[in-house]
N, CA, C, O and the ligand as a Tripos MOL2 file, in Angstrom:
@<TRIPOS>MOLECULE
protein
  253   251    64     0     0
PROTEIN
NO_CHARGES

@<TRIPOS>ATOM
      1 N         -12.1290  -11.1930   -1.2550 N.3       1 MET1
      2 CA        -10.7600  -10.6490   -1.2950 C.3       1 MET1
      3 C         -10.0050  -11.1210   -0.0480 C.2       1 MET1
      4 O         -10.5020  -10.9770    1.0690 O.2       1 MET1
      5 N          -8.8560  -11.6590   -0.2280 N.am      2 SER2
      6 CA         -8.1030  -12.1530    0.9160 C.3       2 SER2
      7 C          -7.2350  -11.0430    1.5100 C.2       2 SER2
      8 O          -6.6590  -10.2250    0.7920 O.2       2 SER2
      9 N          -7.1610  -11.0420    2.8130 N.am      3 ALA3
     10 CA         -6.4130  -10.0070    3.5080 C.3       3 ALA3
     11 C          -4.9390  -10.3860    3.6130 C.2       3 ALA3
     12 O          -4.5590  -11.5510    3.4900 O.2       3 ALA3
     13 N          -4.1380   -9.3720    3.8410 N.am      4 ILE4
     14 CA         -2.7120   -9.6140    4.0290 C.3       4 ILE4
     15 C          -2.4800  -10.2410    5.4040 C.2       4 ILE4
     16 O          -3.1550   -9.9000    6.3750 O.2       4 ILE4
     17 N          -1.5550  -11.1270    5.4680 N.am      5 ASP5
     18 CA         -1.1170  -11.7080    6.7350 C.3       5 ASP5
     19 C          -0.6340  -10.5800    7.6520 C.2       5 ASP5
     20 O           0.2510   -9.8120    7.2730 O.2       5 ASP5
     21 N          -1.2100  -10.4750    8.8570 N.am      6 PRO6
     22 CA         -0.8250   -9.3750    9.7640 C.3       6 PRO6
     23 C           0.6760   -9.3480   10.0780 C.2       6 PRO6
     24 O           1.2530   -8.2830   10.3020 O.2       6 PRO6
     25 N           1.2910  -10.5180   10.0910 N.am      7 ARG7
     26 CA          2.7350  -10.5630   10.3730 C.3       7 ARG7
     27 C           3.5270   -9.9630    9.2220 C.2       7 ARG7
     28 O           4.5620   -9.3260    9.4180 O.2       7 ARG7
     29 N           3.0120  -10.1820    8.0160 N.am      8 LEU8
     30 CA          3.6590   -9.6010    6.8390 C.3       8 LEU8
     31 C           3.4700   -8.0890    6.8520 C.2       8 LEU8
     32 O           4.3850   -7.3280    6.5370 O.2       8 LEU8
     33 N           2.2730   -7.6740    7.2200 N.am      9 LEU9
     34 CA          1.9440   -6.2550    7.2510 C.3       9 LEU9
     35 C           2.8850   -5.4830    8.1870 C.2       9 LEU9
     36 O           3.2540   -4.3400    7.9190 O.2       9 LEU9
     37 N           3.2560   -6.1370    9.2840 N.am     10 GLU10
     38 CA          4.1170   -5.4840   10.2740 C.3      10 GLU10
     39 C           5.4910   -5.1290    9.7310 C.2      10 GLU10
     40 O           6.0870   -4.1300   10.1360 O.2      10 GLU10
     41 N           5.9910   -5.9450    8.8190 N.am     11 ILE11
     42 CA          7.3610   -5.7190    8.3420 C.3      11 ILE11
     43 C           7.4100   -4.9710    7.0160 C.2      11 ILE11
     44 O           8.4840   -4.6200    6.5280 O.2      11 ILE11
     45 N           6.2350   -4.7310    6.4390 N.am     12 LEU12
     46 CA          6.2190   -4.0730    5.1430 C.3      12 LEU12
     47 C           6.4800   -2.5770    5.2650 C.2      12 LEU12
     48 O           5.9120   -1.9070    6.1280 O.2      12 LEU12
     49 N           7.3340   -2.0660    4.4020 N.am     13 VAL13
     50 CA          7.5450   -0.6260    4.3130 C.3      13 VAL13
     51 C           7.4820   -0.2280    2.8460 C.2      13 VAL13
     52 O           7.5190   -1.0720    1.9510 O.2      13 VAL13
     53 N           7.3850    1.0640    2.6240 N.am     14 CYS14
     54 CA          7.3840    1.5780    1.2670 C.3      14 CYS14
     55 C           8.7500    1.3050    0.6240 C.2      14 CYS14
     56 O           9.7870    1.5750    1.2310 O.2      14 CYS14
     57 N           8.7510    0.7750   -0.5940 N.am     15 PRO15
     58 CA         10.0290    0.4710   -1.2490 C.3      15 PRO15
     59 C          10.8110    1.7220   -1.6430 C.2      15 PRO15
     60 O          12.0130    1.6450   -1.8990 O.2      15 PRO15
     61 N          10.1450    2.8630   -1.6930 N.am     16 LEU16
     62 CA         10.8300    4.0840   -2.0980 C.3      16 LEU16
     63 C          11.4370    4.8150   -0.9050 C.2      16 LEU16
     64 O          12.6370    5.0850   -0.8690 O.2      16 LEU16
     65 N          10.5810    5.1310    0.0790 N.am     17 CYS17
     66 CA         11.0400    5.9590    1.1890 C.3      17 CYS17
     67 C          11.2750    5.1470    2.4630 C.2      17 CYS17
     68 O          11.7320    5.6860    3.4710 O.2      17 CYS17
     69 N          10.9590    3.8370    2.4150 N.am     18 LYS18
     70 CA         11.1130    2.9490    3.5700 C.3      18 LYS18
     71 C          10.2470    3.3900    4.7410 C.2      18 LYS18
     72 O          10.5130    3.0480    5.8940 O.2      18 LYS18
     73 N           9.2210    4.1440    4.4300 N.am     19 GLY19
     74 CA          8.3070    4.6140    5.4650 C.3      19 GLY19
     75 C           7.1680    3.6370    5.6780 C.2      19 GLY19
     76 O           7.0170    2.6730    4.9280 O.2      19 GLY19
     77 N           6.3590    3.8880    6.7120 N.am     20 PRO20
     78 CA          5.2370    3.0040    7.0190 C.3      20 PRO20
     79 C           4.1320    3.1080    5.9730 C.2      20 PRO20
     80 O           4.0010    4.1250    5.2930 O.2      20 PRO20
     81 N           3.3570    2.0660    5.8540 N.am     21 LEU21
     82 CA          2.2730    2.0300    4.8880 C.3      21 LEU21
     83 C           0.9330    1.9480    5.6020 C.2      21 LEU21
     84 O           0.8250    1.4070    6.7030 O.2      21 LEU21
     85 N          -0.0700    2.4890    4.9590 N.am     22 VAL22
     86 CA         -1.4370    2.3960    5.4730 C.3      22 VAL22
     87 C          -2.1710    1.3420    4.6660 C.2      22 VAL22
     88 O          -2.2470    1.4340    3.4400 O.2      22 VAL22
     89 N          -2.7120    0.3390    5.3490 N.am     23 TYR23
     90 CA         -3.4090   -0.7380    4.6580 C.3      23 TYR23
     91 C          -4.8820   -0.4230    4.5510 C.2      23 TYR23
     92 O          -5.5670   -0.2350    5.5560 O.2      23 TYR23
     93 N          -5.3560   -0.3670    3.3350 N.am     24 ARG24
     94 CA         -6.7920   -0.1980    3.0860 C.3      24 ARG24
     95 C          -7.3570   -1.5230    2.6370 C.2      24 ARG24
     96 O          -7.2680   -1.8920    1.4670 O.2      24 ARG24
     97 N          -7.9270   -2.2170    3.5630 N.am     25 ARG25
     98 CA         -8.4090   -3.5630    3.2920 C.3      25 ARG25
     99 C          -9.5180   -3.5700    2.2410 C.2      25 ARG25
    100 O          -9.5250   -4.4130    1.3440 O.2      25 ARG25
    101 N         -10.4680   -2.6100    2.3590 N.am     26 GLU26
    102 CA        -11.6050   -2.5810    1.4240 C.3      26 GLU26
    103 C         -11.1370   -2.3560   -0.0090 C.2      26 GLU26
    104 O         -11.6730   -2.9330   -0.9550 O.2      26 GLU26
    105 N         -10.1270   -1.5040   -0.1430 N.am     27 ALA27
    106 CA         -9.6380   -1.1780   -1.4850 C.3      27 ALA27
    107 C          -8.5820   -2.1680   -1.9600 C.2      27 ALA27
    108 O          -8.2540   -2.2110   -3.1460 O.2      27 ALA27
    109 N          -8.0540   -2.9580   -1.0410 N.am     28 GLY28
    110 CA         -6.9800   -3.8650   -1.4080 C.3      28 GLY28
    111 C          -5.7390   -3.1110   -1.8130 C.2      28 GLY28
    112 O          -5.1040   -3.4150   -2.8230 O.2      28 GLY28
    113 N          -5.3990   -2.1110   -1.0030 N.am     29 GLU29
    114 CA         -4.2700   -1.2490   -1.3350 C.3      29 GLU29
    115 C          -3.4340   -0.9530   -0.1040 C.2      29 GLU29
    116 O          -3.9280   -0.9210    1.0230 O.2      29 GLU29
    117 N          -2.1630   -0.7420   -0.3550 N.am     30 LEU30
    118 CA         -1.2670   -0.2390    0.6800 C.3      30 LEU30
    119 C          -0.8170    1.1460    0.2480 C.2      30 LEU30
    120 O          -0.2710    1.3260   -0.8410 O.2      30 LEU30
    121 N          -1.0540    2.1230    1.1190 N.am     31 LEU31
    122 CA         -0.7800    3.4990    0.7380 C.3      31 LEU31
    123 C           0.4310    4.0520    1.4620 C.2      31 LEU31
    124 O           0.6390    3.7990    2.6490 O.2      31 LEU31
    125 N           1.2310    4.8200    0.7170 N.am     32 CYS32
    126 CA          2.3400    5.5530    1.3190 C.3      32 CYS32
    127 C           1.9780    7.0220    1.3570 C.2      32 CYS32
    128 O           1.6980    7.6350    0.3260 O.2      32 CYS32
    129 N           1.9860    7.5850    2.5670 N.am     33 ARG33
    130 CA          1.6490    9.0020    2.7190 C.3      33 ARG33
    131 C           2.6920    9.8990    2.0730 C.2      33 ARG33
    132 O           2.3610   10.8850    1.4150 O.2      33 ARG33
    133 N           3.9540    9.5440    2.2700 N.am     34 GLY34
    134 CA          5.0520   10.3850    1.7890 C.3      34 GLY34
    135 C           5.0880   10.4790    0.2780 C.2      34 GLY34
    136 O           5.2430   11.5660   -0.2780 O.2      34 GLY34
    137 N           4.9470    9.3570   -0.3800 N.am     35 ASP35
    138 CA          5.0450    9.3330   -1.8500 C.3      35 ASP35
    139 C           3.6930    9.4650   -2.5260 C.2      35 ASP35
    140 O           3.6110    9.6660   -3.7380 O.2      35 ASP35
    141 N           2.6180    9.3490   -1.7280 N.am     36 ARG36
    142 CA          1.2590    9.3750   -2.2710 C.3      36 ARG36
    143 C           1.0840    8.3480   -3.3750 C.2      36 ARG36
    144 O           0.6290    8.6450   -4.4800 O.2      36 ARG36
    145 N           1.4680    7.1190   -3.0260 N.am     37 LEU37
    146 CA          1.3070    6.0060   -3.9480 C.3      37 LEU37
    147 C           0.4500    4.9300   -3.2990 C.2      37 LEU37
    148 O           0.4940    4.7260   -2.0850 O.2      37 LEU37
    149 N          -0.3280    4.2490   -4.1290 N.am     38 GLY38
    150 CA         -1.1210    3.1270   -3.6600 C.3      38 GLY38
    151 C          -0.6220    1.8480   -4.3000 C.2      38 GLY38
    152 O          -0.6860    1.6870   -5.5190 O.2      38 GLY38
    153 N          -0.1270    0.9400   -3.4770 N.am     39 PHE39
    154 CA          0.3830   -0.3310   -3.9960 C.3      39 PHE39
    155 C          -0.7290   -1.3650   -3.9670 C.2      39 PHE39
    156 O          -1.3800   -1.5430   -2.9370 O.2      39 PHE39
    157 N          -0.9540   -2.0450   -5.0770 N.am     40 PRO40
    158 CA         -2.0470   -3.0280   -5.1200 C.3      40 PRO40
    159 C          -1.7170   -4.2820   -4.3210 C.2      40 PRO40
    160 O          -0.5580   -4.6660   -4.1700 O.2      40 PRO40
    161 N          -2.7780   -4.9070   -3.8150 N.am     41 VAL41
    162 CA         -2.6370   -6.1900   -3.1260 C.3      41 VAL41
    163 C          -3.3990   -7.2280   -3.9480 C.2      41 VAL41
    164 O          -4.6130   -7.1290   -4.1230 O.2      41 VAL41
    165 N          -2.6780   -8.2070   -4.4390 N.am     42 LYS42
    166 CA         -3.3010   -9.2190   -5.2920 C.3      42 LYS42
    167 C          -3.3080  -10.5630   -4.5830 C.2      42 LYS42
    168 O          -2.2530  -11.1230   -4.2870 O.2      42 LYS42
    169 N          -4.5070  -11.0810   -4.3100 N.am     43 ASP43
    170 CA         -4.6580  -12.3690   -3.6100 C.3      43 ASP43
    171 C          -3.8920  -12.3890   -2.2940 C.2      43 ASP43
    172 O          -3.2720  -13.3920   -1.9420 O.2      43 ASP43
    173 N          -3.9380  -11.2730   -1.5720 N.am     44 GLY44
    174 CA         -3.2690  -11.1980   -0.2810 C.3      44 GLY44
    175 C          -1.7810  -10.9340   -0.3740 C.2      44 GLY44
    176 O          -1.0950  -10.8790    0.6470 O.2      44 GLY44
    177 N          -1.2700  -10.7680   -1.5940 N.am     45 ILE45
    178 CA          0.1570  -10.5130   -1.7800 C.3      45 ILE45
    179 C           0.3510   -9.0580   -2.2220 C.2      45 ILE45
    180 O          -0.1250   -8.6600   -3.2850 O.2      45 ILE45
    181 N           1.0490   -8.2740   -1.4050 N.am     46 PRO46
    182 CA          1.2910   -6.8880   -1.7960 C.3      46 PRO46
    183 C           2.2760   -6.8090   -2.9620 C.2      46 PRO46
    184 O           3.3100   -7.4760   -2.9600 O.2      46 PRO46
    185 N           1.9440   -5.9970   -3.9440 N.am     47 VAL47
    186 CA          2.8360   -5.7930   -5.0910 C.3      47 VAL47
    187 C           3.5800   -4.4820   -4.8750 C.2      47 VAL47
    188 O           3.0680   -3.4010   -5.1640 O.2      47 VAL47
    189 N           4.8030   -4.6050   -4.3600 N.am     48 MET48
    190 CA          5.5400   -3.4190   -3.9500 C.3      48 MET48
    191 C           6.4390   -2.9090   -5.0750 C.2      48 MET48
    192 O           7.6580   -2.8240   -4.9250 O.2      48 MET48
    193 N           5.8240   -2.5780   -6.1850 N.am     49 LEU49
    194 CA          6.5720   -2.0760   -7.3340 C.3      49 LEU49
    195 C           6.0650   -0.6890   -7.6870 C.2      49 LEU49
    196 O           4.8610   -0.4590   -7.8090 O.2      49 LEU49
    197 N           7.0030    0.2250   -7.8480 N.am     50 GLU50
    198 CA          6.6080    1.5960   -8.1410 C.3      50 GLU50
    199 C           5.8240    1.6760   -9.4560 C.2      50 GLU50
    200 O           4.8780    2.4540   -9.5770 O.2      50 GLU50
    201 N           6.2230    0.8730  -10.4270 N.am     51 GLU51
    202 CA          5.5610    0.9590  -11.7350 C.3      51 GLU51
    203 C           4.1360    0.4150  -11.7100 C.2      51 GLU51
    204 O           3.3330    0.7370  -12.5860 O.2      51 GLU51
    205 N           3.8170   -0.4090  -10.7090 N.am     52 ASP52
    206 CA          2.4530   -0.9410  -10.5850 C.3      52 ASP52
    207 C           1.6060   -0.1130   -9.6210 C.2      52 ASP52
    208 O           0.4030   -0.3460   -9.4950 O.2      52 ASP52
    209 N           2.2170    0.8350   -8.9520 N.am     53 ALA53
    210 CA          1.4970    1.6060   -7.9460 C.3      53 ALA53
    211 C           0.6200    2.6740   -8.5960 C.2      53 ALA53
    212 O           0.8950    3.1770   -9.6850 O.2      53 ALA53
    213 N          -0.4410    2.9870   -7.8730 N.am     54 ARG54
    214 CA         -1.3610    4.0220   -8.3240 C.3      54 ARG54
    215 C          -0.9480    5.3520   -7.7120 C.2      54 ARG54
    216 O          -0.6800    5.4360   -6.5140 O.2      54 ARG54
    217 N          -0.8970    6.3910   -8.5420 N.am     55 LYS55
    218 CA         -0.6150    7.7250   -8.0070 C.3      55 LYS55
    219 C          -1.8970    8.2810   -7.4060 C.2      55 LYS55
    220 O          -2.9340    8.3310   -8.0670 O.2      55 LYS55
    221 N          -1.8180    8.6970   -6.1480 N.am     56 LEU56
    222 CA         -3.0160    9.1840   -5.4810 C.3      56 LEU56
    223 C          -3.2850   10.6280   -5.8870 C.2      56 LEU56
    224 O          -2.3770   11.4580   -5.8540 O.2      56 LEU56
    225 N          -4.5220   10.9350   -6.2680 N.am     57 PRO57
    226 CA         -4.8730   12.3140   -6.5910 C.3      57 PRO57
    227 C          -4.7470   13.1810   -5.3380 C.2      57 PRO57
    228 O          -4.9040   12.6900   -4.2200 O.2      57 PRO57
    229 N          -4.4640   14.4730   -5.5290 N.am     58 PRO58
    230 CA         -4.2130   15.3660   -4.3860 C.3      58 PRO58
    231 C          -5.3770   15.4370   -3.4100 C.2      58 PRO58
    232 O          -5.1730   15.6760   -2.2190 O.2      58 PRO58
    233 N          -6.6020   15.2310   -3.9020 N.am     59 GLU59
    234 CA         -7.7610   15.3740   -3.0220 C.3      59 GLU59
    235 C          -8.0200   14.1110   -2.1940 C.2      59 GLU59
    236 O          -8.8290   14.1250   -1.2660 O.2      59 GLU59
    237 N          -7.3340   13.0320   -2.5340 N.am     60 GLU60
    238 CA         -7.5860   11.7870   -1.8180 C.3      60 GLU60
    239 C          -6.8600   11.7870   -0.4690 C.2      60 GLU60
    240 O          -5.6510   12.0020   -0.3880 O.2      60 GLU60
    241 N          -7.6390   11.5400    0.5780 N.am     61 GLU61
    242 CA         -7.0450   11.5150    1.9100 C.3      61 GLU61
    243 C          -6.5520   10.1360    2.2600 C.2      61 GLU61
    244 O          -7.1770    9.1350    1.9110 O.2      61 GLU61
    245 N          -5.4450   10.0820    2.9410 N.am     62 ILE62
    246 CA         -4.8910    8.8170    3.3890 C.3      62 ILE62
    247 C          -5.1300    8.7110    4.8840 C.2      62 ILE62
    248 O          -4.4750    9.3830    5.6800 O.2      62 ILE62
    249 N          -6.0710    7.8650    5.2530 N.am     63 GLY63
    250 CA         -6.4330    7.7750    6.6500 C.3      63 GLY63
    251 C          -5.7940    6.6050    7.3570 C.2      63 GLY63
    252 O          -6.0160    6.4090    8.5510 O.2      63 GLY63
    253 ZN          7.0180    5.9950    0.3740 Zn       64 ZN64
@<TRIPOS>BOND
     1     1     2 1
     2     2     3 1
     3     3     4 2
     4     3     5 am
     5     5     6 1
     6     6     7 1
     7     7     8 2
     8     7     9 am
     9     9    10 1
    10    10    11 1
    11    11    12 2
    12    11    13 am
    13    13    14 1
    14    14    15 1
    15    15    16 2
    16    15    17 am
    17    17    18 1
    18    18    19 1
    19    19    20 2
    20    19    21 am
    21    21    22 1
    22    22    23 1
    23    23    24 2
    24    23    25 am
    25    25    26 1
    26    26    27 1
    27    27    28 2
    28    27    29 am
    29    29    30 1
    30    30    31 1
    31    31    32 2
    32    31    33 am
    33    33    34 1
    34    34    35 1
    35    35    36 2
    36    35    37 am
    37    37    38 1
    38    38    39 1
    39    39    40 2
    40    39    41 am
    41    41    42 1
    42    42    43 1
    43    43    44 2
    44    43    45 am
    45    45    46 1
    46    46    47 1
    47    47    48 2
    48    47    49 am
    49    49    50 1
    50    50    51 1
    51    51    52 2
    52    51    53 am
    53    53    54 1
    54    54    55 1
    55    55    56 2
    56    55    57 am
    57    57    58 1
    58    58    59 1
    59    59    60 2
    60    59    61 am
    61    61    62 1
    62    62    63 1
    63    63    64 2
    64    63    65 am
    65    65    66 1
    66    66    67 1
    67    67    68 2
    68    67    69 am
    69    69    70 1
    70    70    71 1
    71    71    72 2
    72    71    73 am
    73    73    74 1
    74    74    75 1
    75    75    76 2
    76    75    77 am
    77    77    78 1
    78    78    79 1
    79    79    80 2
    80    79    81 am
    81    81    82 1
    82    82    83 1
    83    83    84 2
    84    83    85 am
    85    85    86 1
    86    86    87 1
    87    87    88 2
    88    87    89 am
    89    89    90 1
    90    90    91 1
    91    91    92 2
    92    91    93 am
    93    93    94 1
    94    94    95 1
    95    95    96 2
    96    95    97 am
    97    97    98 1
    98    98    99 1
    99    99   100 2
   100    99   101 am
   101   101   102 1
   102   102   103 1
   103   103   104 2
   104   103   105 am
   105   105   106 1
   106   106   107 1
   107   107   108 2
   108   107   109 am
   109   109   110 1
   110   110   111 1
   111   111   112 2
   112   111   113 am
   113   113   114 1
   114   114   115 1
   115   115   116 2
   116   115   117 am
   117   117   118 1
   118   118   119 1
   119   119   120 2
   120   119   121 am
   121   121   122 1
   122   122   123 1
   123   123   124 2
   124   123   125 am
   125   125   126 1
   126   126   127 1
   127   127   128 2
   128   127   129 am
   129   129   130 1
   130   130   131 1
   131   131   132 2
   132   131   133 am
   133   133   134 1
   134   134   135 1
   135   135   136 2
   136   135   137 am
   137   137   138 1
   138   138   139 1
   139   139   140 2
   140   139   141 am
   141   141   142 1
   142   142   143 1
   143   143   144 2
   144   143   145 am
   145   145   146 1
   146   146   147 1
   147   147   148 2
   148   147   149 am
   149   149   150 1
   150   150   151 1
   151   151   152 2
   152   151   153 am
   153   153   154 1
   154   154   155 1
   155   155   156 2
   156   155   157 am
   157   157   158 1
   158   158   159 1
   159   159   160 2
   160   159   161 am
   161   161   162 1
   162   162   163 1
   163   163   164 2
   164   163   165 am
   165   165   166 1
   166   166   167 1
   167   167   168 2
   168   167   169 am
   169   169   170 1
   170   170   171 1
   171   171   172 2
   172   171   173 am
   173   173   174 1
   174   174   175 1
   175   175   176 2
   176   175   177 am
   177   177   178 1
   178   178   179 1
   179   179   180 2
   180   179   181 am
   181   181   182 1
   182   182   183 1
   183   183   184 2
   184   183   185 am
   185   185   186 1
   186   186   187 1
   187   187   188 2
   188   187   189 am
   189   189   190 1
   190   190   191 1
   191   191   192 2
   192   191   193 am
   193   193   194 1
   194   194   195 1
   195   195   196 2
   196   195   197 am
   197   197   198 1
   198   198   199 1
   199   199   200 2
   200   199   201 am
   201   201   202 1
   202   202   203 1
   203   203   204 2
   204   203   205 am
   205   205   206 1
   206   206   207 1
   207   207   208 2
   208   207   209 am
   209   209   210 1
   210   210   211 1
   211   211   212 2
   212   211   213 am
   213   213   214 1
   214   214   215 1
   215   215   216 2
   216   215   217 am
   217   217   218 1
   218   218   219 1
   219   219   220 2
   220   219   221 am
   221   221   222 1
   222   222   223 1
   223   223   224 2
   224   223   225 am
   225   225   226 1
   226   226   227 1
   227   227   228 2
   228   227   229 am
   229   229   230 1
   230   230   231 1
   231   231   232 2
   232   231   233 am
   233   233   234 1
   234   234   235 1
   235   235   236 2
   236   235   237 am
   237   237   238 1
   238   238   239 1
   239   239   240 2
   240   239   241 am
   241   241   242 1
   242   242   243 1
   243   243   244 2
   244   243   245 am
   245   245   246 1
   246   246   247 1
   247   247   248 2
   248   247   249 am
   249   249   250 1
   250   250   251 1
   251   251   252 2
@<TRIPOS>SUBSTRUCTURE
     1 MET1         2 RESIDUE 1 A MET
     2 SER2         6 RESIDUE 1 A SER
     3 ALA3        10 RESIDUE 1 A ALA
     4 ILE4        14 RESIDUE 1 A ILE
     5 ASP5        18 RESIDUE 1 A ASP
     6 PRO6        22 RESIDUE 1 A PRO
     7 ARG7        26 RESIDUE 1 A ARG
     8 LEU8        30 RESIDUE 1 A LEU
     9 LEU9        34 RESIDUE 1 A LEU
    10 GLU10       38 RESIDUE 1 A GLU
    11 ILE11       42 RESIDUE 1 A ILE
    12 LEU12       46 RESIDUE 1 A LEU
    13 VAL13       50 RESIDUE 1 A VAL
    14 CYS14       54 RESIDUE 1 A CYS
    15 PRO15       58 RESIDUE 1 A PRO
    16 LEU16       62 RESIDUE 1 A LEU
    17 CYS17       66 RESIDUE 1 A CYS
    18 LYS18       70 RESIDUE 1 A LYS
    19 GLY19       74 RESIDUE 1 A GLY
    20 PRO20       78 RESIDUE 1 A PRO
    21 LEU21       82 RESIDUE 1 A LEU
    22 VAL22       86 RESIDUE 1 A VAL
    23 TYR23       90 RESIDUE 1 A TYR
    24 ARG24       94 RESIDUE 1 A ARG
    25 ARG25       98 RESIDUE 1 A ARG
    26 GLU26      102 RESIDUE 1 A GLU
    27 ALA27      106 RESIDUE 1 A ALA
    28 GLY28      110 RESIDUE 1 A GLY
    29 GLU29      114 RESIDUE 1 A GLU
    30 LEU30      118 RESIDUE 1 A LEU
    31 LEU31      122 RESIDUE 1 A LEU
    32 CYS32      126 RESIDUE 1 A CYS
    33 ARG33      130 RESIDUE 1 A ARG
    34 GLY34      134 RESIDUE 1 A GLY
    35 ASP35      138 RESIDUE 1 A ASP
    36 ARG36      142 RESIDUE 1 A ARG
    37 LEU37      146 RESIDUE 1 A LEU
    38 GLY38      150 RESIDUE 1 A GLY
    39 PHE39      154 RESIDUE 1 A PHE
    40 PRO40      158 RESIDUE 1 A PRO
    41 VAL41      162 RESIDUE 1 A VAL
    42 LYS42      166 RESIDUE 1 A LYS
    43 ASP43      170 RESIDUE 1 A ASP
    44 GLY44      174 RESIDUE 1 A GLY
    45 ILE45      178 RESIDUE 1 A ILE
    46 PRO46      182 RESIDUE 1 A PRO
    47 VAL47      186 RESIDUE 1 A VAL
    48 MET48      190 RESIDUE 1 A MET
    49 LEU49      194 RESIDUE 1 A LEU
    50 GLU50      198 RESIDUE 1 A GLU
    51 GLU51      202 RESIDUE 1 A GLU
    52 ASP52      206 RESIDUE 1 A ASP
    53 ALA53      210 RESIDUE 1 A ALA
    54 ARG54      214 RESIDUE 1 A ARG
    55 LYS55      218 RESIDUE 1 A LYS
    56 LEU56      222 RESIDUE 1 A LEU
    57 PRO57      226 RESIDUE 1 A PRO
    58 PRO58      230 RESIDUE 1 A PRO
    59 GLU59      234 RESIDUE 1 A GLU
    60 GLU60      238 RESIDUE 1 A GLU
    61 GLU61      242 RESIDUE 1 A GLU
    62 ILE62      246 RESIDUE 1 A ILE
    63 GLY63      250 RESIDUE 1 A GLY
    64 ZN64       253 GROUP 0 **** ****
């Protein structure tokens, strides 16, 4: 699995709330704490679309 370019990661924000994202490299996901959404990362490219995002279950912690 290819990682996101760190420079890209620095400028990425949540498309909904414009808040910071948490990058989970192992899961290949970018998580928004505020919206509790997980955006998939495909081949190192973040897919910042609400319709493609995973809704995080309430018990899932965002670290
Ligand atoms: Zn958000």
